[in-house]
C-alpha positions as CSV (number, residue, x, y, z in Angstrom):
1,X,26.5,-22.0,-2.1
2,X,29.3,-21.5,-0.4
3,X,29.3,-23.4,3.0
4,X,31.6,-21.1,4.7
5,X,28.6,-18.3,4.1
6,X,25.9,-21.1,5.4
7,X,28.1,-21.3,8.6
8,X,28.8,-17.7,9.1
9,X,25.2,-16.9,8.8
10,X,23.8,-19.7,11.3
11,X,26.7,-18.4,14.1
12,X,25.4,-14.8,13.1
13,X,21.3,-15.4,14.0
14,X,21.0,-19.1,15.4
15,X,20.6,-22.8,14.0
16,X,16.6,-22.3,14.2
17,X,16.6,-18.5,12.3
18,X,18.3,-19.2,8.7
19,X,17.4,-22.0,6.4
20,X,18.6,-23.3,3.3
21,X,15.5,-25.6,2.9
22,X,13.4,-24.7,-0.1
23,X,10.4,-26.9,1.2
24,X,10.8,-24.1,4.1
25,X,10.0,-21.5,2.2
26,X,7.4,-21.0,0.8
27,X,5.7,-18.6,2.4
28,X,8.5,-16.1,2.0
29,X,8.8,-16.7,-2.0
30,X,5.2,-16.6,-2.9
31,X,3.2,-13.2,-3.4
32,X,0.0,-12.5,-1.5
33,X,-2.3,-13.4,-4.2
34,X,0.0,-16.5,-5.4
35,X,0.6,-14.5,-8.8
36,X,4.1,-14.6,-8.5
37,X,7.2,-16.5,-7.0
38,X,10.8,-16.8,-6.5
39,X,13.7,-19.2,-5.3
40,X,15.6,-18.2,-2.1
41,X,19.0,-19.7,-1.6
42,X,17.9,-18.6,1.6
43,X,15.5,-17.7,4.1
44,X,17.2,-15.5,7.6
45,X,15.2,-14.0,10.6
46,X,17.2,-11.6,12.3
47,X,16.1,-9.9,16.1
48,X,18.0,-6.8,16.3
49,X,19.9,-4.2,13.7
50,X,23.0,-5.2,14.9
51,X,22.4,-8.9,13.7
52,X,20.9,-7.3,10.4
53,X,24.3,-5.4,10.2
54,X,26.2,-8.5,10.7
55,X,24.2,-10.5,8.1
56,X,24.6,-7.7,5.6
57,X,28.4,-7.3,6.1
58,X,28.3,-11.2,5.7
59,X,26.6,-11.1,2.2
60,X,28.6,-8.4,1.4
61,X,32.2,-10.6,1.8
62,X,30.5,-13.5,-0.3
63,X,28.7,-11.6,-3.1
64,X,25.1,-13.0,-1.7
65,X,22.2,-10.1,-2.7
66,X,19.7,-9.6,-0.3
67,X,15.7,-9.1,-0.6
68,X,14.5,-7.6,2.7
69,X,11.1,-8.7,3.5
70,X,8.1,-7.6,5.8
71,X,5.0,-9.1,5.8
72,X,5.2,-10.2,2.3
73,X,1.7,-8.3,1.7
74,X,3.1,-6.3,-1.7
75,X,1.6,-6.4,-5.1
76,X,4.4,-5.9,-7.5
77,X,6.8,-8.5,-6.3
78,X,9.2,-5.8,-4.7
79,X,10.0,-8.1,-1.7
80,X,10.2,-11.8,-3.5
81,X,13.3,-13.2,-4.6
82,X,14.0,-14.0,-8.6
83,X,13.8,-17.6,-10.1
84,X,17.7,-17.6,-9.9
85,X,18.3,-19.8,-6.2
86,X,20.8,-17.3,-5.7
87,X,19.0,-14.4,-3.3
88,X,19.0,-14.5,0.3
89,X,15.6,-13.3,1.7
90,X,16.1,-11.5,4.9
91,X,12.9,-11.3,6.9
92,X,12.2,-8.5,9.5
93,X,9.5,-10.5,11.1
94,X,11.4,-11.2,14.3
95,X,12.2,-7.5,15.1
96,X,8.5,-7.6,16.4
97,X,9.5,-5.0,19.6
98,X,7.6,-1.6,20.4
99,X,10.9,0.0,21.8
100,X,9.0,3.3,23.7
101,X,6.1,5.9,23.5
102,X,6.0,9.2,24.3
103,X,2.4,10.0,24.7
104,X,3.2,13.8,25.3
105,X,5.3,14.3,22.3
106,X,2.9,11.7,20.3
107,X,5.6,10.1,19.0
108,X,6.3,6.0,19.1
109,X,9.7,4.4,17.9
110,X,9.1,0.5,17.0
111,X,11.4,-2.0,14.9
112,X,10.6,-2.6,11.5
113,X,8.5,-6.3,12.1
114,X,5.8,-4.8,13.8
115,X,2.6,-5.1,12.6
116,X,0.2,-1.7,11.2
117,X,-2.4,-3.5,13.6
118,X,-0.1,-3.7,16.6
119,X,1.0,0.0,16.2
120,X,-3.0,1.1,16.1
121,X,-3.9,-0.9,19.2
122,X,-0.7,0.8,21.2
123,X,-2.0,4.1,19.7
124,X,-5.2,3.7,21.2
125,X,-3.9,2.3,24.3
126,X,-2.6,6.3,25.2
127,X,-5.8,8.0,23.7
128,X,-3.6,8.8,20.3
129,X,-4.4,7.2,17.0
130,X,-2.1,6.0,13.9
131,X,-4.0,7.0,11.5
132,X,-2.5,4.7,8.6
133,X,-5.2,2.3,7.8
134,X,-5.4,-0.2,5.1
135,X,-7.2,-3.7,4.1
136,X,-3.4,-5.7,5.0
137,X,-3.1,-4.1,8.5
138,X,-3.6,-6.6,10.4
139,X,-0.5,-8.8,8.1
140,X,1.9,-6.1,6.9
141,X,4.5,-4.6,9.4
142,X,5.9,-0.6,9.5
143,X,9.0,-1.5,7.6
144,X,7.2,-2.4,4.8
145,X,4.7,-0.2,4.9
146,X,7.6,2.7,4.8
147,X,9.6,0.9,2.4
148,X,7.0,0.7,-0.1
149,X,4.9,4.6,1.0
150,X,1.5,3.3,1.6
151,X,-1.1,5.1,1.9
152,X,-4.3,3.6,2.7
153,X,-8.0,5.4,3.3
154,X,-6.8,8.4,5.3
155,X,-4.2,10.2,3.2
156,X,-6.0,12.9,1.9
157,X,-6.1,14.1,5.9
158,X,-3.1,12.5,7.1
159,X,-0.8,11.7,4.4
160,X,1.2,8.6,3.3
161,X,3.7,6.9,5.6
162,X,6.4,9.2,5.0
163,X,4.1,12.0,6.5
164,X,3.4,9.7,9.2
165,X,7.5,9.3,10.5
166,X,9.4,11.5,12.1
167,X,13.0,9.4,11.6
168,X,14.6,5.9,10.5
169,X,16.9,3.3,11.5
170,X,18.6,1.9,8.3
171,X,21.4,-0.9,7.7
172,X,23.5,0.7,4.8
173,X,24.8,-1.8,2.0
174,X,28.4,-2.3,4.0
175,X,26.6,-3.0,7.1
176,X,26.4,-0.1,9.0
177,X,24.0,1.2,11.1
178,X,22.4,4.5,10.5
179,X,20.6,6.1,13.9
180,X,18.5,8.3,12.6
181,X,15.7,7.7,15.2
182,X,15.2,11.4,16.3
183,X,11.6,12.5,17.2
184,X,12.0,15.7,15.9
185,X,9.4,17.2,13.7
186,X,11.5,20.0,12.7
187,X,15.6,19.2,11.5
188,X,16.8,20.7,8.4
189,X,20.7,19.7,9.1
190,X,21.3,18.9,5.3
191,X,19.8,16.4,3.3
192,X,17.1,14.3,4.5
193,X,18.4,10.4,4.4
194,X,15.2,9.4,5.9
195,X,13.3,10.4,3.0
196,X,15.6,9.0,0.5
197,X,14.7,5.2,1.9
198,X,11.1,5.7,2.8
199,X,9.7,4.4,-0.9
200,X,12.8,2.8,-2.0
201,X,11.2,-0.9,-2.0
202,X,14.4,-1.9,-0.1
203,X,16.8,-1.2,-2.5
204,X,18.9,1.4,-1.0
205,X,19.1,0.4,2.9
206,X,17.1,-2.1,5.4
207,X,15.0,-0.2,7.4
208,X,15.2,-1.6,10.9
209,X,13.5,0.8,13.6
210,X,11.2,4.0,12.2
211,X,9.8,6.7,14.6
212,X,6.0,7.4,13.9
213,X,3.6,10.0,14.8
214,X,0.6,9.7,16.4
215,X,-2.4,12.3,16.6
216,X,-5.2,13.3,19.5
217,X,-7.8,10.1,18.9
218,X,-11.3,11.6,17.6
219,X,-14.4,11.7,19.7
220,X,-16.4,9.9,17.2
221,X,-16.3,8.9,13.6
222,X,-18.9,8.3,11.3
223,X,-19.4,7.0,8.2
224,X,-21.8,7.1,5.0
225,X,-22.6,5.0,2.2
226,X,-23.9,6.9,-0.7
227,X,-25.5,5.9,-4.2
228,X,-24.0,7.7,-7.4
229,X,-24.9,8.1,-11.0
230,X,-21.5,8.9,-12.1
231,X,-17.7,9.5,-11.4
232,X,-18.1,13.2,-11.8
233,X,-20.8,13.5,-9.5
234,X,-18.7,11.6,-6.8
235,X,-15.8,14.5,-7.6
236,X,-18.8,16.6,-7.1
237,X,-19.8,15.4,-4.0
238,X,-16.2,15.5,-2.5
239,X,-16.1,18.9,-3.5
240,X,-19.6,19.4,-1.7
241,X,-17.8,17.8,1.5
242,X,-14.6,19.2,1.9
243,X,-16.4,22.9,1.7
244,X,-18.6,22.0,3.9
245,X,-16.7,19.9,6.6
246,X,-12.7,20.7,5.6
247,X,-10.8,19.1,7.7
248,X,-13.0,16.4,9.6
249,X,-13.0,14.2,6.2
250,X,-10.7,11.5,7.0
251,X,-11.6,9.1,3.9
252,X,-13.3,9.0,0.7
253,X,-13.1,5.9,-1.0
254,X,-14.6,5.3,-4.4
255,X,-16.8,2.2,-5.6
256,X,-17.7,0.8,-8.5
257,X,-20.9,-1.4,-9.2
258,X,-19.0,-3.8,-10.1
259,X,-17.4,-4.2,-7.0
260,X,-20.2,-3.9,-5.0
261,X,-21.7,-7.2,-7.2
262,X,-18.3,-9.2,-6.7
263,X,-18.5,-8.8,-3.0
264,X,-21.5,-10.1,-2.5
265,X,-21.5,-12.6,-4.8
266,X,-18.3,-14.3,-3.0
267,X,-19.5,-13.2,0.7
268,X,-22.7,-14.0,1.3
269,X,-23.5,-12.1,4.4
270,X,-22.3,-8.7,3.0
271,X,-25.2,-8.1,0.9
272,X,-25.0,-5.4,-2.2
273,X,-26.2,-2.2,0.2
274,X,-28.3,-0.2,-1.7
275,X,-32.2,-0.9,-2.2
276,X,-31.1,-0.7,-6.1
277,X,-28.1,-0.9,-8.0
278,X,-26.0,1.9,-8.7
279,X,-23.5,2.8,-11.4
280,X,-21.0,3.7,-8.2
281,X,-20.8,4.2,-4.7
282,X,-19.2,6.5,-1.9
283,X,-17.9,5.3,1.5
284,X,-16.7,8.8,3.3
285,X,-15.3,9.3,7.1
286,X,-15.8,12.4,9.2
287,X,-13.2,12.2,12.2
288,X,-14.9,14.7,14.8
289,X,-13.2,16.2,17.8
290,X,-15.8,17.7,19.1
291,X,-18.5,15.0,20.0
292,X,-20.7,12.4,18.3
293,X,-23.8,14.4,18.1
294,X,-22.0,17.3,16.2
295,X,-20.3,14.6,13.9
296,X,-24.0,13.3,13.3
297,X,-25.3,17.1,12.4
298,X,-22.1,17.3,10.3
299,X,-22.6,14.5,8.2
300,X,-26.5,14.8,8.3
301,X,-26.1,18.8,7.0
302,X,-23.8,17.6,3.6
303,X,-25.9,14.3,3.0
304,X,-29.1,17.0,3.0
305,X,-27.2,18.9,0.3
306,X,-25.6,16.5,-2.2
307,X,-29.4,15.7,-2.4
308,X,-30.6,18.5,-2.9
309,X,-27.8,18.9,-5.5
310,X,-29.0,15.9,-7.2
311,X,-25.0,14.3,-6.4
312,X,-26.3,10.8,-4.8
313,X,-29.6,8.9,-5.6
314,X,-29.4,7.0,-1.9
315,X,-27.9,7.6,1.4
316,X,-27.3,4.9,4.2
317,X,-25.9,6.2,7.5
318,X,-25.0,3.8,10.2
319,X,-27.4,3.4,12.9
320,X,-24.3,1.5,14.7
321,X,-21.0,1.4,14.9
322,X,-20.8,-2.3,14.0
323,X,-23.3,-1.1,11.0
324,X,-20.1,1.4,9.8
325,X,-17.8,-1.6,10.3
326,X,-19.9,-3.5,7.9
327,X,-19.7,-0.8,5.6
328,X,-16.2,-0.6,5.8
329,X,-15.7,-4.7,5.6
330,X,-17.5,-4.5,2.3
331,X,-14.6,-1.9,0.8
332,X,-12.2,-3.7,2.6
333,X,-13.3,-7.4,0.6
334,X,-13.2,-6.0,-2.7
335,X,-9.2,-7.1,-2.9
336,X,-10.4,-10.6,-1.6
337,X,-13.5,-10.9,-3.7
338,X,-11.1,-10.5,-6.6
339,X,-8.9,-13.2,-5.4
340,X,-12.2,-16.0,-5.4
341,X,-13.2,-14.7,-8.7
342,X,-9.5,-15.1,-10.1
343,X,-6.4,-13.6,-11.5
344,X,-6.8,-10.2,-13.2
345,X,-5.1,-7.1,-14.9
346,X,-4.5,-5.0,-12.1
347,X,-3.3,-0.7,-12.1
348,X,-2.6,1.4,-9.2
349,X,-2.7,4.6,-10.7
350,X,-3.6,8.1,-9.1
351,X,-4.3,11.3,-11.5
352,X,-5.6,14.6,-10.6
353,X,-9.0,14.3,-8.6
354,X,-10.6,16.2,-11.6
355,X,-9.6,13.9,-14.3
356,X,-10.4,10.8,-12.6
357,X,-14.3,10.6,-14.5
358,X,-12.6,11.2,-17.9
359,X,-10.2,8.4,-17.2
360,X,-12.6,5.9,-16.6
361,X,-14.6,6.6,-19.7
362,X,-12.1,6.4,-21.9
363,X,-10.7,3.4,-20.3
364,X,-13.9,1.6,-20.6
365,X,-13.6,2.2,-24.3
366,X,-9.8,1.1,-24.6
367,X,-10.5,-2.0,-22.6
368,X,-13.9,-2.8,-24.5
369,X,-11.5,-2.7,-28.1
370,X,-8.8,-4.4,-26.6
371,X,-10.9,-7.1,-24.8
372,X,-14.7,-7.1,-25.9
373,X,-16.5,-8.3,-23.0
374,X,-13.8,-7.9,-20.2
375,X,-15.1,-6.5,-16.9
376,X,-13.3,-3.3,-15.4
377,X,-12.9,-3.6,-11.6
378,X,-12.4,0.2,-10.3
379,X,-11.7,0.8,-6.6
380,X,-9.8,3.2,-4.6
381,X,-9.1,6.4,-2.8
382,X,-10.6,9.1,-4.5
383,X,-10.1,11.7,-1.9
384,X,-6.1,11.4,-3.3
385,X,-6.9,10.8,-6.8
386,X,-5.5,7.0,-6.3
387,X,-7.7,4.5,-8.3
388,X,-7.2,0.3,-8.7
389,X,-8.4,0.0,-12.1
390,X,-8.3,-4.1,-12.5
391,X,-9.3,-5.8,-16.1
392,X,-11.1,-9.2,-15.4
393,X,-11.9,-11.6,-17.9
394,X,-15.7,-11.5,-19.2
395,X,-18.1,-14.0,-17.6
396,X,-18.3,-17.2,-19.1
397,X,-14.6,-17.4,-19.6
398,X,-11.6,-18.6,-18.5
399,X,-9.5,-16.5,-16.2
400,X,-6.7,-17.4,-18.6
401,X,-8.0,-15.6,-21.5
402,X,-7.5,-12.3,-20.3
403,X,-3.9,-12.2,-19.8
404,X,-3.8,-13.1,-23.4
405,X,-3.8,-9.2,-23.8
406,X,-2.4,-8.0,-20.8
407,X,0.4,-6.5,-22.5
408,X,-1.7,-4.7,-24.9
409,X,-4.5,-3.6,-22.2
410,X,-1.2,-2.2,-19.8
411,X,0.3,-0.4,-22.5
412,X,-3.2,1.4,-23.1
413,X,-3.8,2.2,-19.7
414,X,-0.4,3.3,-19.1
415,X,-0.3,5.4,-21.6
416,X,-3.6,6.8,-21.0
417,X,-2.4,7.9,-17.6
418,X,0.6,9.7,-18.9
419,X,-1.9,11.9,-20.9
420,X,-3.6,12.6,-18.4
421,X,-0.5,13.9,-16.0
422,X,-1.0,11.0,-14.0
423,X,1.3,8.4,-12.2
424,X,1.4,4.5,-13.0
425,X,2.0,3.4,-9.8
426,X,0.3,5.6,-6.7
427,X,1.2,3.4,-3.5
428,X,1.9,-0.2,-4.1
429,X,5.5,0.3,-5.4
430,X,7.5,-0.6,-8.8
431,X,8.6,-3.6,-7.4
432,X,9.3,-6.2,-10.3
433,X,6.7,-6.0,-11.9
434,X,6.8,-2.3,-13.2
435,X,10.4,-1.9,-13.9
436,X,10.3,-1.5,-18.0
437,X,7.3,0.3,-17.4
438,X,8.9,3.1,-15.0
439,X,11.9,3.3,-17.6
440,X,9.1,4.1,-20.3
441,X,7.5,6.7,-18.3
442,X,10.1,8.4,-16.1
443,X,12.3,11.2,-18.0
444,X,16.2,10.2,-18.4
445,X,17.1,12.8,-16.2
446,X,15.1,11.1,-13.3
447,X,16.2,7.4,-14.5
448,X,19.7,9.0,-14.6
449,X,19.6,10.6,-11.3
450,X,18.0,7.1,-9.5
451,X,21.2,5.3,-10.8
452,X,23.0,7.9,-9.6
453,X,21.4,7.5,-5.8
454,X,21.8,3.5,-6.3
455,X,25.6,3.6,-7.3
456,X,26.2,5.9,-4.5
457,X,24.5,3.7,-1.7
458,X,24.5,0.2,-3.0
459,X,27.7,-0.1,-5.5
460,X,27.9,-3.7,-5.3
461,X,23.7,-3.6,-6.0
462,X,23.1,-6.2,-2.8
463,X,20.4,-5.0,-1.8
464,X,17.2,-6.0,-4.0
465,X,18.5,-6.1,-7.4
466,X,16.1,-6.1,-10.1
467,X,13.5,-3.6,-8.1
468,X,12.9,-0.2,-9.1
469,X,15.8,-0.7,-11.4
470,X,16.9,-3.4,-14.2
471,X,20.7,-2.5,-13.2
């Protein structure tokens, strides 16, 4: 690689914050599950938007492409370099300052490397809440969250990351800084450039800071863990809860029996929660701005009606905040139990909520025909139609056996999702793993517009080449 380029990078960010040594790159080039890995020509860690812009301009001059990276918790390879050894990872981990908090306006301006959990804690100190929540919140960064338009457990009430962002600071492919850090909830002055960069996975620009929207912290949060006989009854329960408590419903998670067993198997301190095995469970949460007593009355009333209608077979109401956290720990340990169990074929899909039971039934038949005995690990955010549908090898078979049928399984599931008017990617993005699938299931018009936008904003394809689009 060009020695002049290397020397310029060192001058721009300092020797301590640029590495050309592959032995120092492992955590920047390997994904969270250990499934995918690439090779970086360099890892650069700038401290400011100005340094990011200077690095981008330098790479632009020397024809070096850049892979922007936050916490590297993505699941589709969107933050990883390819295997060529010619791509530079630009980590935003040092840009970790909360620049300002306006409690009255309920907005916070943060740099891209701030962890999601740090944003949540800072909001809490002001008696407010940043309601985006997910299992990786202790390691994912705001830049990555926005670049993938992440969802999490509270989307049905608060929306995806896009809905919680008012403005962005972005470095363009020419090395210019777009300052769009406006704290405005209404701004109809032309094209919405902010929304172009949110969800673009770093292919159009590098997000360096954002204005985030907060909400008043609720007086109480209460959960219920319920057992159900079928996914159809889970959908009916969702309809009942929404009708009874409306916007108090913050989360509504569907969890299959296989998931509950996996967590209990690999994390014995999280025992199977119900007295009897159940095909499905729902973990729901109410956030109440009146009082804890009002929240408890509401959740007890809804559960009584669910029992009367035969929708649930068991109800667990936590007697303390600690017990409620135990329920949510079970949900959050599902991905971790999959890591312990071994690799599986993953799908992050969204469907019309009413069609999820049909999808699960048809998917089970499809998988049984393609790989008899395969285990279906299904869970997700039923409240917004997002399902994580993973297929693992049968018990007793080597993990690798399921990957012999990976292409056929993925094609069959994606075809089924498309036939039900769903999406092959709900919240994880496209990255490099779903590039071909995107081209297959998007229309020619959509793909042409995607390419035109990429060409307009990044004509030299310096940002994250091979992600979302193949070229």
